[in-house]
KOLPADO-910398 format. One record per residue: chain; residue number from 1; residue in one letter; x, y, z of N, C-alpha, C in turn. Coordinates in steps of 0.1 Angstrom, whole numbers, plus 5000, padded with zeros to 4 digits. Each point is the difference from the previous one (the first is absolute). Layout:
// KOLPADO-910398
> ch, i, aa, nX, nY, nZ, caX, caY, caZ, cX, cY, cZ
> A, NUM, A, X, Y, Z, X, Y, Z, X, Y, Z
...
***
This chain:
// KOLPADO-910398
> ch, i, aa, nX, nY, nZ, caX, caY, caZ, cX, cY, cZ
> A, 1, M, 2842, 8487, 5883, 5013, 4995, 5004, 5010, 5000, 4988
> A, 2, N, 5012, 5003, 5003, 5010, 5001, 4989, 5006, 4986, 4997
> A, 3, A, 5005, 4998, 4989, 5007, 4988, 4996, 5013, 4998, 5009
> A, 4, T, 5004, 4988, 5001, 5012, 4997, 5008, 5009, 4992, 4991
> A, 5, L, 5012, 4998, 5004, 5010, 4992, 4992, 4994, 4985, 4998
> A, 6, D, 4992, 4996, 5010, 4995, 4986, 4999, 4989, 4999, 4989
> A, 7, C, 4995, 5012, 4996, 4990, 5000, 4989, 5006, 4997, 4987
> A, 8, I, 5013, 5003, 4998, 5007, 4999, 4987, 5000, 4986, 4995
> A, 9, P, 5005, 4990, 5008, 5001, 4986, 4995, 4986, 4995, 4997
> A, 10, C, 4990, 5004, 5008, 4986, 4996, 4997, 4995, 5005, 4986
> A, 11, L, 5003, 5013, 4998, 4996, 5005, 4987, 5007, 4994, 4988
> A, 12, L, 5013, 4996, 5002, 5008, 4994, 4990, 4994, 4985, 4997
> A, 13, R, 4996, 4994, 5011, 4994, 4986, 4998, 4987, 5002, 4992
> A, 14, Q, 4992, 5010, 5003, 4989, 5003, 4991, 5003, 5002, 4986
> A, 15, A, 5011, 5007, 4998, 5004, 5003, 4986, 5005, 4987, 4993
> A, 16, V, 5007, 4992, 5007, 5004, 4987, 4993, 4988, 4991, 4997
> A, 17, R, 4990, 4999, 5009, 4988, 4992, 4998, 4992, 5006, 4988
> A, 18, S, 5000, 5013, 5000, 4992, 5007, 4989, 5007, 4998, 4986
> A, 19, A, 5013, 5002, 5000, 5008, 4998, 4988, 4998, 4986, 4994
> A, 20, R, 5000, 4990, 5009, 4998, 4986, 4996, 4986, 4998, 4995
> A, 21, L, 4990, 5007, 5005, 4986, 4999, 4996, 4999, 5005, 4986
> A, 22, V, 5006, 5011, 4996, 4997, 5006, 4987, 5010, 4995, 4989
> A, 23, S, 5011, 4993, 5004, 5009, 4995, 4990, 5007, 4987, 5005
> A, 24, R, 5001, 4991, 4991, 5008, 4987, 5003, 5015, 5001, 4996
> A, 25, D, 5003, 5011, 4994, 5014, 5002, 4995, 5009, 5006, 5011
> A, 26, P, 5010, 4992, 5004, 5008, 5005, 5011, 5007, 5014, 4997
> A, 27, A, 5003, 5002, 4987, 5007, 5012, 4997, 4990, 5012, 5001
> A, 28, V, 4988, 4998, 4997, 4990, 5010, 5001, 4997, 5003, 5015
> A, 29, Q, 4999, 4989, 5008, 4998, 5002, 5014, 5012, 5008, 5007
> A, 30, E, 5012, 4996, 4995, 5012, 5007, 5006, 4999, 5015, 4996
> A, 31, R, 4996, 5003, 4988, 4999, 5014, 4995, 4990, 5008, 5009
> A, 32, M, 4989, 4993, 5002, 4989, 5007, 5008, 5006, 5003, 5014
> A, 33, L, 5006, 4990, 5006, 5005, 5001, 5014, 5011, 5011, 5001
> A, 34, R, 5008, 5001, 4990, 5011, 5011, 5000, 4993, 5013, 4999
> A, 35, R, 4989, 5001, 4992, 4993, 5013, 4999, 4994, 5004, 5013
> A, 36, V, 4994, 4989, 5007, 4994, 5003, 5013, 5010, 5005, 5009
> A, 37, L, 5012, 4993, 5001, 5011, 5004, 5009, 5004, 5014, 4997
> A, 38, E, 5001, 5004, 4988, 5004, 5013, 4996, 4990, 5010, 5005
> A, 39, R, 4987, 4997, 4998, 4990, 5010, 5003, 4998, 5002, 5015
> A, 40, I, 5000, 4989, 5007, 4998, 5002, 5015, 5012, 5005, 5007
> A, 41, S, 5012, 4998, 4994, 5012, 5006, 5006, 4999, 5015, 5001
> A, 42, R, 4992, 5006, 4992, 4998, 5015, 5001, 4989, 5004, 5009
> A, 43, M, 4992, 4990, 5005, 4989, 5003, 5009, 5004, 5003, 5014
> A, 44, P, 4995, 5010, 5007, 5003, 5002, 5014, 4993, 4990, 5008
> A, 45, L, 5004, 4998, 5013, 4993, 4991, 5009, 4991, 5007, 5009
> A, 46, D, 4999, 5013, 4999, 4991, 5008, 5008, 4986, 5001, 4994
> A, 47, V, 4996, 4989, 4993, 4987, 4999, 4994, 4995, 4986, 5004
> A, 48, P, 4987, 4997, 5000, 4995, 4987, 5003, 5005, 4990, 4989
> A, 49, A, 5001, 4987, 5005, 5005, 4990, 4991, 4991, 4998, 4988
> A, 50, P, 4987, 5001, 5001, 4992, 4999, 4988, 5003, 5011, 4989
> A, 51, R, 5005, 5011, 5004, 5004, 5010, 4991, 5012, 4995, 4991
> A, 52, V, 5009, 4994, 5007, 5012, 4993, 4993, 4995, 4989, 4991
> A, 53, G, 4990, 4992, 5006, 4994, 4989, 4993, 4994, 5004, 4987
> A, 54, R, 4994, 5012, 5000, 4994, 5005, 4987, 5011, 5001, 4989
> A, 55, E, 5012, 5005, 5004, 5010, 5001, 4990, 5005, 4986, 4995
> A, 56, V, 5001, 4990, 5009, 5003, 4987, 4997, 4991, 4994, 4989
> A, 57, H, 4987, 5001, 5002, 4991, 4994, 4991, 4997, 5008, 4988
> A, 58, A, 5002, 5013, 5001, 4999, 5009, 4987, 5012, 4995, 4991
> A, 59, T, 5011, 4997, 5006, 5012, 4996, 4991, 4996, 4987, 4993
> A, 60, I, 4994, 4990, 5008, 4997, 4987, 4994, 4990, 5002, 4989
> A, 61, R, 4990, 5009, 5002, 4990, 5002, 4989, 5006, 5006, 4988
> A, 62, E, 5009, 5010, 5002, 5006, 5007, 4989, 5009, 4990, 4992
> A, 63, E, 5008, 4992, 5007, 5010, 4991, 4994, 4993, 4989, 4993
> A, 64, S, 4988, 4995, 5005, 4993, 4989, 4994, 4990, 5004, 4990
> A, 65, G, 4996, 5013, 5000, 4990, 5004, 4990, 4986, 4996, 5004
> A, 66, Q, 4999, 4994, 5012, 4987, 4996, 5005, 4994, 5010, 5010
> A, 67, P, 4989, 5006, 4996, 4994, 5010, 5009, 4994, 4994, 5013
> A, 68, D, 4997, 4988, 5000, 4994, 4993, 5012, 5005, 4986, 5001
> A, 69, P, 5013, 4998, 5004, 5006, 4986, 5000, 4993, 4990, 5008
> A, 70, F, 4992, 5005, 5010, 4994, 4991, 5010, 4985, 4998, 4997
> A, 71, R, 4996, 5004, 4988, 4985, 4999, 4997, 4995, 4986, 5001
> A, 72, E, 5007, 4990, 4995, 4995, 4987, 5000, 5000, 4994, 5014
> A, 73, I, 5011, 5003, 5008, 5001, 4996, 5014, 4988, 5006, 5008
> A, 74, K, 4997, 5013, 4998, 4989, 5006, 5007, 4987, 4993, 4997
> A, 75, H, 4998, 4997, 4987, 4988, 4993, 4996, 4999, 4986, 5007
> A, 76, Q, 5011, 4993, 5001, 5000, 4987, 5006, 4997, 5001, 5015
> A, 77, Y, 5006, 5010, 5007, 4997, 5002, 5014, 4986, 5004, 5002
> A, 78, T, 4994, 5008, 4992, 4986, 5004, 5001, 4991, 4988, 4999
> A, 79, R, 5002, 4992, 4989, 4992, 4988, 4998, 5001, 4990, 5012
> A, 80, F, 5013, 4999, 5005, 5002, 4991, 5012, 4992, 5005, 5012
> A, 81, A, 5000, 5013, 5002, 4993, 5005, 5012, 4984, 4999, 4997
> A, 82, L, 4996, 5003, 4988, 4985, 4999, 4998, 4995, 4986, 5002
> A, 83, D, 5008, 4990, 4997, 4996, 4986, 5003, 4998, 4998, 5015
> A, 84, L, 5008, 5007, 5008, 4999, 4999, 5015, 4988, 5008, 5005
> A, 85, L, 4995, 5010, 4993, 4990, 5009, 5005, 4988, 4994, 5007
> A, 86, P, 4993, 4990, 4994, 4989, 4995, 5007, 5003, 4995, 5014
> A, 87, R, 5012, 4993, 5001, 5004, 4995, 5013, 5003, 5011, 5010
> A, 88, L, 5007, 5011, 4995, 5003, 5011, 5008, 4988, 5007, 5005
> A, 89, E, 4990, 5002, 4991, 4987, 5007, 5004, 4993, 4992, 5011
> A, 90, A, 5001, 4986, 4999, 4993, 4992, 5010, 5007, 5002, 5013
> A, 91, M, 5013, 5001, 5000, 5008, 5002, 5013, 4995, 5013, 5007
> A, 92, V, 4998, 5011, 4992, 4995, 5012, 5006, 4986, 4999, 5005
> A, 93, Q, 4991, 4994, 4992, 4986, 4999, 5003, 4998, 4992, 5013
> A, 94, N, 5008, 4990, 5002, 4998, 4991, 5011, 5008, 5004, 5012
> A, 95, A, 5008, 5011, 4999, 5008, 5004, 5011, 4993, 5006, 5012
> A, 96, H, 5005, 4999, 5012, 4994, 5006, 5011, 5001, 5015, 4999
> A, 97, D, 5011, 5005, 4994, 5003, 5014, 4998, 5003, 5002, 4985
> A, 98, P, 4990, 5002, 4991, 5003, 5001, 4986, 5010, 5011, 4996
> A, 99, F, 4999, 5011, 5007, 5009, 5012, 4997, 5015, 4996, 5003
> A, 100, E, 5003, 4994, 5011, 5013, 4996, 5003, 5005, 4989, 4990
> A, 101, T, 4991, 4991, 4997, 5004, 4989, 4991, 5003, 5005, 4986
> A, 102, A, 4992, 5010, 4996, 5002, 5006, 4987, 5014, 5007, 4999
> A, 103, I, 5003, 5007, 5011, 5013, 5007, 5001, 5011, 4990, 5000
> A, 104, R, 4999, 4989, 5007, 5011, 4990, 5001, 5002, 4994, 4986
> A, 105, L, 4989, 4997, 4993, 5001, 4994, 4987, 5005, 5010, 4990
> A, 106, A, 4997, 5013, 5001, 5005, 5010, 4991, 5015, 5001, 5002
> A, 107, I, 5005, 4998, 5013, 5014, 5000, 5002, 5006, 4987, 4994
> A, 108, A, 4993, 4989, 5001, 5005, 4988, 4994, 5003, 5001, 4986
> A, 109, G, 4992, 5008, 4993, 5002, 5002, 4985, 5013, 5007, 4997
> A, 110, N, 5006, 5007, 5011, 5013, 5007, 4998, 5011, 4991, 4996
> A, 111, I, 4998, 4986, 5001, 5011, 4991, 4996, 5001, 5000, 4985
> A, 112, I, 4990, 5005, 4992, 5001, 5000, 4986, 5008, 5012, 4995
> A, 113, D, 5013, 4998, 5001, 5010, 5011, 4998, 5012, 4995, 4993
> A, 114, F, 5001, 5003, 4987, 5012, 4996, 4992, 5013, 5007, 5005
> A, 115, G, 4998, 5011, 5007, 5012, 5007, 5005, 5005, 4995, 5013
> A, 116, S, 4994, 4990, 5006, 5005, 4994, 5013, 5008, 4988, 4997
> A, 117, E, 5006, 4994, 5010, 5008, 4988, 4999, 4992, 4988, 4999
> A, 118, L, 4987, 5001, 5002, 4991, 4988, 5001, 4996, 4995, 4986
> A, 119, E, 5000, 4987, 4998, 4994, 4995, 4988, 4986, 4995, 5002
> A, 120, L, 4991, 5005, 4993, 4986, 4997, 5002, 4997, 4986, 4996
> A, 121, T, 4995, 4991, 5009, 4996, 4987, 4997, 4987, 4997, 5008
> A, 122, Q, 4993, 4989, 4996, 4988, 4996, 5007, 5003, 4998, 5014
> A, 123, D, 5011, 4993, 5003, 5003, 4997, 5014, 5002, 5013, 5008
> A, 124, L, 5007, 5010, 4994, 5002, 5013, 5007, 4987, 5006, 5003
> A, 125, V, 4990, 5000, 4990, 4987, 5006, 5002, 4993, 4993, 5012
> A, 126, E, 5000, 4987, 5000, 4993, 4992, 5010, 5006, 5003, 5014
> A, 127, T, 5013, 5000, 5000, 5007, 5003, 5013, 4997, 5014, 5005
> A, 128, T, 5000, 5010, 4991, 4997, 5014, 5003, 4986, 5001, 5005
> A, 129, L, 4990, 4994, 4993, 4986, 5002, 5004, 4998, 4994, 5014
> A, 130, A, 5006, 4989, 5003, 4999, 4994, 5014, 5007, 5009, 5010
> A, 131, D, 5011, 5006, 4996, 5008, 5008, 5010, 4993, 5013, 5003
> A, 132, V, 4995, 5007, 4990, 4994, 5013, 5002, 4988, 5000, 5009
> A, 133, L, 4993, 4989, 4999, 4987, 4999, 5008, 5002, 4998, 5015
> A, 134, Q, 5013, 4996, 5004, 5002, 4997, 5014, 5012, 5007, 5006
> A, 135, R, 5008, 5006, 4991, 5012, 5007, 5005, 4996, 5013, 5007
> A, 136, P, 5006, 5003, 5012, 4997, 5014, 5006, 5006, 5011, 4991
> A, 137, L, 4993, 5011, 4999, 5005, 5011, 4993, 5012, 5006, 5008
> A, 138, A, 5011, 5002, 4993, 5012, 5005, 5007, 4999, 5015, 5003
> A, 139, I, 4993, 5007, 4992, 4996, 5014, 5003, 4985, 5000, 4998
> A, 140, N, 4993, 5002, 5011, 4985, 4997, 4999, 4992, 5013, 5003
> A, 141, D, 4998, 5007, 4989, 4991, 5012, 5001, 4987, 4997, 4994
> A, 142, L, 4995, 4988, 5001, 4988, 4995, 4993, 4988, 5008, 5005
> A, 143, E, 4999, 5002, 5013, 4988, 5007, 5006, 5000, 5015, 4996
> A, 144, A, 5012, 5005, 4999, 5001, 5014, 4996, 4995, 5001, 4985
> A, 145, L, 5004, 4990, 4992, 4995, 5000, 4986, 4985, 4998, 4999
> A, 146, R, 4995, 4992, 5008, 4986, 4997, 5000, 4992, 5013, 5004
> A, 147, A, 5005, 5007, 5010, 4994, 5013, 5004, 5001, 5011, 4989
> A, 148, A, 5012, 5000, 4993, 5002, 5010, 4990, 4991, 4997, 4988
> A, 149, V, 4998, 4988, 4996, 4991, 4996, 4989, 4986, 5005, 5004
> A, 150, A, 4996, 4997, 5012, 4986, 5004, 5004, 4998, 5015, 4999
> A, 151, G, 5010, 5007, 5003, 4999, 5015, 5000, 5003, 5007, 4987
> A, 152, A, 5005, 4992, 4990, 5005, 5006, 4987, 4988, 5003, 4991
> A, 153, A, 5001, 5011, 4994, 4990, 5004, 4989, 5004, 4993, 4987
> A, 154, D, 5013, 4999, 4998, 5005, 4994, 4988, 5013, 4994, 5002
> A, 155, I, 5004, 4990, 4992, 5013, 4992, 5003, 5007, 4999, 4987
> A, 156, L, 5013, 5003, 5001, 5010, 4998, 4988, 5008, 4988, 5003
> A, 157, Y, 4999, 4990, 4992, 5006, 4987, 5002, 5011, 4998, 4990
> A, 158, L, 5013, 5001, 5004, 5011, 4999, 4992, 5004, 4985, 4998
> A, 159, A, 4998, 4995, 4987, 5002, 4986, 4997, 5015, 4998, 4999
> A, 160, D, 5003, 4987, 5000, 5014, 4995, 4998, 5002, 4993, 4987
> A, 161, N, 4999, 4986, 5001, 5003, 4992, 4988, 4988, 4994, 4993
> A, 162, A, 5001, 4997, 4987, 4990, 4992, 4993, 4999, 4987, 5007
> A, 163, G, 4988, 4993, 4999, 4998, 4988, 5007, 4996, 5003, 5014
> A, 164, E, 5009, 5007, 5007, 4996, 5005, 5014, 4987, 5007, 5000
> A, 165, L, 4997, 5007, 4989, 4987, 5007, 4999, 4988, 4991, 5003
> A, 166, V, 5001, 4988, 4996, 4989, 4991, 5003, 4998, 4998, 5015
> A, 167, F, 5010, 4999, 5007, 4999, 5000, 5015, 4995, 5013, 5005
> A, 168, D, 5004, 5011, 4994, 4994, 5013, 5004, 4985, 5001, 4999
> A, 169, R, 4995, 4992, 4991, 4985, 5000, 4998, 4993, 4996, 5013
> A, 170, L, 5006, 4992, 5008, 4994, 4995, 5012, 4998, 5012, 5010
> A, 171, L, 5011, 5008, 5001, 4999, 5012, 5009, 4991, 5011, 4994
> A, 172, L, 5001, 5002, 4987, 4991, 5009, 4993, 4985, 4997, 5003
> A, 173, G, 4997, 4987, 5000, 4987, 4996, 5003, 4995, 5004, 5014
> A, 174, Q, 5010, 5001, 5010, 4996, 5005, 5013, 4999, 5015, 5001
> A, 175, L, 5005, 5007, 4989, 4999, 5014, 5000, 4989, 5005, 4991
> A, 176, A, 4990, 4991, 4997, 4990, 5003, 4989, 4991, 5012, 5004
> A, 177, E, 4999, 5003, 5013, 4992, 5011, 5004, 5006, 5014, 4997
> A, 178, K, 5013, 4999, 4997, 5008, 5013, 4999, 5003, 5003, 4985
> A, 179, D, 5004, 5013, 4998, 5004, 5005, 4987, 5015, 4996, 4999
> A, 180, V, 5003, 4990, 4993, 5014, 4995, 4999, 5005, 5002, 4986
> A, 181, T, 5012, 5005, 4999, 5008, 5001, 4988, 5012, 4992, 5001
> A, 182, L, 5002, 4991, 4991, 5012, 4991, 5000, 5010, 5006, 4990
> A, 183, V, 5013, 5001, 5004, 5010, 5006, 4992, 5010, 4990, 4995
> A, 184, V, 5003, 5000, 4987, 5010, 4991, 4994, 5011, 5009, 4994
> A, 185, K, 5010, 4993, 4994, 5011, 5007, 4994, 4996, 5006, 4987
> A, 186, G, 5007, 5011, 4996, 4997, 5006, 4988, 5007, 4994, 4988
> A, 187, G, 5009, 4991, 5002, 5007, 4993, 4990, 5006, 4987, 5005
> A, 188, P, 5004, 4990, 4991, 5005, 4987, 5004, 5013, 5002, 5008
> A, 189, I, 5001, 4993, 5011, 5013, 4999, 5008, 4999, 4987, 5008
> A, 190, I, 5009, 4991, 4997, 5000, 4986, 5005, 4986, 4994, 4999
> A, 191, N, 4995, 4995, 5011, 4986, 4994, 4999, 4990, 5009, 5008
> A, 192, D, 5004, 5013, 5001, 4990, 5009, 5007, 4988, 5001, 4992
> A, 193, A, 4989, 5003, 5006, 4987, 5000, 4994, 4998, 5013, 4992
> A, 194, T, 4994, 4998, 4988, 4996, 5011, 4991, 4985, 4999, 4997
> A, 195, L, 4995, 5009, 4992, 4986, 5000, 4998, 4995, 4987, 4993
> A, 196, D, 5008, 4995, 4991, 4997, 4987, 4993, 4999, 4989, 5011
> A, 197, D, 5009, 5000, 5009, 5000, 4989, 5011, 4988, 5002, 5009
> A, 198, A, 4996, 5012, 5003, 4988, 5003, 5008, 4988, 4995, 4993
> A, 199, R, 4999, 5002, 4987, 4988, 4996, 4993, 5000, 4984, 4999
> A, 200, E, 5011, 4994, 4998, 5000, 4985, 4999, 4997, 4994, 5014
> A, 201, A, 5003, 5007, 5011, 4997, 4995, 5013, 4985, 5003, 5004
> A, 202, G, 4993, 5008, 4992, 4986, 5003, 5002, 4999, 5011, 5010
> A, 203, I, 5010, 5008, 5003, 5000, 5011, 5010, 4991, 5011, 4995
> A, 204, D, 5000, 5003, 4987, 4993, 5011, 4995, 4985, 4999, 5001
> A, 205, S, 4995, 4988, 5002, 4986, 4998, 5002, 4996, 5002, 5015
> A, 206, L, 5010, 5002, 5009, 4997, 5001, 5014, 5002, 5015, 5005
> A, 207, V, 5011, 5006, 4995, 5003, 5014, 5005, 5006, 5008, 4988
> A, 208, R, 5001, 5013, 5003, 5006, 5009, 4990, 5015, 4996, 5000
> A, 209, V, 5006, 5000, 4987, 5014, 4997, 4999, 5007, 5011, 4992
> A, 210, I, 5011, 5005, 5006, 5008, 5010, 4993, 5015, 4996, 5000
> A, 211, T, 5008, 5007, 4992, 5014, 4998, 5001, 5006, 5012, 5008
> A, 212, N, 5013, 4998, 5004, 5007, 5011, 5007, 5009, 5007, 4991
> A, 213, G, 5000, 4996, 4987, 5008, 5007, 4990, 5015, 4998, 5000
> A, 214, S, 5004, 4989, 5008, 5014, 4998, 5002, 5003, 4985, 4998
> A, 215, D, 5013, 4997, 4997, 5004, 4986, 4998, 5011, 4997, 5011
> A, 216, V, 4999, 5006, 5011, 5009, 4996, 5011, 4993, 4989, 5008
> A, 217, P, 5007, 4989, 5004, 4994, 4989, 5007, 4997, 5004, 5014
> A, 218, G, 4992, 5010, 5002, 4997, 5005, 5013, 4992, 5013, 4997
> A, 219, T, 5000, 5009, 5009, 4992, 5013, 4998, 5009, 5012, 5005
> A, 220, I, 5006, 5007, 4990, 5007, 5012, 5004, 4991, 5012, 4994
> A, 221, P, 4993, 5006, 5009, 4990, 5010, 4996, 5005, 5010, 4990
> A, 222, E, 5012, 5005, 5002, 5005, 5011, 4991, 5003, 4994, 4986
> A, 223, M, 5000, 4987, 4998, 5002, 4994, 4987, 4987, 4995, 4994
> A, 224, C, 4989, 5003, 5007, 4987, 4996, 4996, 4992, 5011, 4993
> A, 225, S, 4989, 4997, 4994, 4992, 5010, 4993, 4993, 5010, 5010
> A, 226, P, 4997, 5012, 4995, 4993, 5010, 5008, 4987, 4995, 5006
> A, 227, D, 4993, 4992, 4992, 4987, 4995, 5004, 5002, 4990, 5012
> A, 228, F, 5010, 4992, 4999, 5003, 4991, 5011, 5004, 5007, 5013
> A, 229, R, 5009, 5010, 4998, 5004, 5008, 5012, 4988, 5007, 5007
> A, 230, R, 4991, 5005, 4992, 4989, 5007, 5006, 4991, 4990, 5007
> A, 231, R, 4998, 4988, 4994, 4992, 4990, 5007, 5007, 4995, 5013
> A, 232, F, 5013, 4998, 4999, 5008, 4995, 5011, 4999, 5009, 5012
> A, 233, Q, 5001, 5013, 4998, 4999, 5010, 5011, 4986, 5001, 5005
> A, 234, A, 4990, 4999, 4991, 4986, 5002, 5004, 4993, 4988, 5006
> A, 235, A, 5005, 4988, 4998, 4993, 4988, 5005, 4998, 5000, 5015
> A, 236, S, 4989, 4995, 5005, 4998, 4999, 5014, 5009, 4989, 5006
> A, 237, L, 5003, 4990, 4992, 5008, 4989, 5005, 5008, 4994, 4988
> A, 238, V, 5013, 4997, 5003, 5008, 4993, 4990, 5004, 4987, 5005
> A, 239, I, 4998, 4989, 4992, 5005, 4987, 5003, 5010, 4996, 4990
> A, 240, A, 5012, 4996, 5004, 5011, 4998, 4990, 5005, 4985, 5002
> A, 241, K, 5000, 4993, 4989, 5004, 4986, 5000, 5015, 4998, 4996
> A, 242, G, 5006, 4991, 5007, 5014, 4996, 4996, 5011, 5008, 5005
> A, 243, Q, 5012, 4994, 4999, 5012, 5006, 5004, 5004, 5012, 4992
> A, 244, G, 4998, 5000, 4987, 5004, 5011, 4991, 4993, 5013, 5005
> A, 245, N, 4987, 4999, 5003, 4992, 5012, 5004, 5005, 5004, 5014
> A, 246, F, 5004, 4991, 5009, 5005, 5004, 5013, 5014, 5007, 4998
> A, 247, E, 5008, 4994, 4992, 5014, 5006, 4998, 4999, 5014, 4994
> A, 248, T, 4990, 5003, 4992, 5000, 5013, 4993, 4991, 5010, 5007
> A, 249, L, 4991, 4995, 5009, 4991, 5010, 5007, 5003, 5001, 5015
> A, 250, S, 5010, 4993, 5005, 5002, 5000, 5015, 5003, 5013, 5006
> A, 251, R, 5004, 5010, 4992, 5002, 5013, 5006, 4989, 5010, 4998
> A, 252, E, 4989, 4995, 4994, 4988, 5009, 4998, 4994, 5003, 5014
> A, 253, R, 4995, 5012, 5001, 4994, 5004, 5013, 4986, 4998, 5001
> A, 254, R, 4993, 4998, 4989, 4985, 4997, 5000, 4998, 4985, 5005
> A, 255, R, 4988, 4998, 5005, 4998, 4986, 5006, 4999, 4990, 4989
> A, 256, I, 5007, 4989, 5001, 5000, 4989, 4991, 5000, 4987, 5008
> A, 257, F, 4993, 4990, 4995, 5001, 4987, 5006, 5007, 4991, 4990
> A, 258, Y, 5010, 4993, 5005, 5008, 4991, 4992, 4996, 4985, 5002
> A, 259, L, 4998, 4993, 4990, 4997, 4985, 5001, 5011, 4993, 4992
> A, 260, L, 5008, 4992, 5007, 5010, 4993, 4993, 5005, 4988, 5007
> A, 261, K, 5007, 4992, 4993, 5007, 4988, 5005, 5015, 5004, 4999
> A, 262, V, 5008, 4999, 5011, 5014, 5004, 4999, 5008, 4989, 4993
> A, 263, K, 5006, 5005, 4989, 5008, 4991, 4991, 5014, 5004, 4998
> A, 264, C, 5005, 5010, 5008, 5013, 5006, 4997, 5006, 5003, 5014
> A, 265, Q, 5012, 4996, 5002, 5007, 5002, 5013, 5001, 5015, 5003
> A, 266, V, 5002, 5009, 4990, 5001, 5014, 5003, 4987, 5005, 5006
> A, 267, V, 4989, 4996, 4994, 4987, 5005, 5005, 4997, 4993, 5014
> A, 268, A, 5004, 4988, 5001, 4998, 4993, 5013, 5008, 5007, 5011
> A, 269, S, 5012, 5004, 4998, 5008, 5007, 5010, 4994, 5013, 5003
> A, 270, L, 4995, 5007, 4990, 4994, 5013, 5002, 4988, 5000, 5008
> A, 271, L, 4992, 4990, 4998, 4987, 4998, 5007, 5002, 4993, 5013
> A, 272, G, 5011, 4994, 5003, 5002, 4992, 5012, 4993, 4987, 4999
> A, 273, C, 4999, 4995, 4988, 4992, 4987, 4997, 5010, 4990, 4995
> A, 274, R, 4994, 4988, 4997, 5008, 4989, 4994, 4995, 4998, 4986
> A, 275, L, 5008, 4993, 4992, 4996, 4996, 4987, 4987, 4992, 5001
> A, 276, G, 4990, 5002, 4991, 4988, 4993, 5000, 4989, 5005, 5009
> A, 277, D, 5004, 5010, 5009, 4990, 5006, 5008, 4989, 5008, 4993
> A, 278, L, 4988, 5000, 5006, 4989, 5007, 4994, 4998, 5014, 5007
> A, 279, V, 4997, 5010, 4992, 5000, 5014, 5005, 4987, 5007, 4996
> A, 280, V, 4993, 5005, 5010, 4989, 5009, 4998, 5004, 5013, 5008
> A, 281, M, 5005, 5010, 4993, 5007, 5011, 5007, 4994, 5013, 4997
> A, 282, D, 4996, 5007, 5010, 4995, 5014, 4999, 5013, 5009, 5001
> A, 283, N, 5003, 5008, 4990, 5012, 5008, 5000, 5000, 5011, 5010
> A, 284, R, 4989, 5002, 5007, 5000, 5009, 5011, 5009, 4996, 5011
> A, 285, R, 5002, 4987, 5001, 5010, 4995, 5010, 5014, 5005, 4996
> A, 286, A, 5002, 5002, 4987, 5013, 5005, 4996, 5002, 5015, 5002
> A, 287, N, 4989, 5007, 5003, 5000, 5014, 5002, 5000, 5004, 5014
> A, 288, R, 5002, 4990, 5009, 5000, 5003, 5014, 5014, 5007, 5004
> A, 289, P, 5000, 5008, 5011, 5012, 5007, 5004, 5013, 4991, 5001
> A, 290, D, 4998, 4987, 5004, 5011, 4991, 5002, 5004, 4992, 4987
> A, 291, Y, 4994, 5004, 4989, 5003, 4993, 4988, 5008, 5010, 4991
> A, 292, D, 5012, 4995, 4996, 5009, 5010, 4993, 5001, 4998, 4985
> A, 293, G, 4989, 5000, 4993, 5000, 5000, 4986, 5004, 4987, 4993
> A, 294, M, 4995, 4989, 5004, 5002, 4987, 4994, 5015, 4996, 5000
> A, 295, T, 5007, 5004, 5010, 5014, 4996, 5002, 5001, 4990, 5011
> A, 296, H, 4995, 5003, 5011, 4999, 4991, 5012, 4986, 5000, 5005
> A, 297, P, 4992, 4991, 4995, 4985, 5001, 5002, 4996, 4995, 5014
> A, 298, H, 5002, 5007, 5010, 4997, 4995, 5014, 4985, 4996, 5001
> A, 299, T, 4996, 4989, 4993, 4987, 4996, 5000, 4996, 4992, 5013
> A, 300, T, 4987, 5000, 5003, 4995, 4992, 5011, 4989, 4991, 4994
> A, 301, A, 5004, 4993, 4990, 4990, 4992, 4993, 4994, 4989, 5008
> A, 302, S, 4987, 4999, 4998, 4993, 4989, 5007, 5004, 4987, 4993
> A, 303, R, 5002, 4989, 5007, 5004, 4988, 4994, 4990, 4989, 5006
***
């Protein structure tokens, strides 16, 4: 999906928050924001919003001289999630349907996102955990995903954020019989997961971990490494976490399952959902004859 005018103020809010994170000097913050404005003013809107976001955060990194401004925040989010892990594992083990519960909790981890408007707090986590276990899926392709997993020889799992990776461990545990490769970003971008974050979350002891060779906060195949592109095309099944992956891959013709919590009105409108809705979506529904390329998604979602 392409960026819209509504994406611009959201990206600028991210820029302001990021500038304040890396510097307490208002003059430096102003200089960074002016550079961001200059840079994105030259960007077309016929690209996904995460492609524009890459330019925003590249500017912040260049102006601050910090190659990974969110490193400490990512560490905090990961430690926060690891403290929750025993409780989360018990939820899955004691569930009537461990696979569905693991998926719901993996989606719950999607709240750990510095790029969203949500501020991560203990209360938000508790509310989210309670909500995801009982809220109906707004787009419910869970059984299609279950069948696809059962029939897959190998699975490519596109990760989203650091910290959220700990929640992904629950679903990866349900995929233990399969040959799974988890994909992280090739370089720091906001709090998106990198190899270091995957190791800290203990993912590398569970499955193979690779990078996509890109620092876009999503997945744009043509901007990724040849190795990733080969794996992406060859994988029996692709599971993609988070809005960034949905925004950048929604026009792909190969089969992808998206797992996300809707946190953006642009995405909500596109999917015919509400803010806060939970989505397990088979993109084959987007490839039906009555579906016009992620512009008016005539979905018949189970609710």
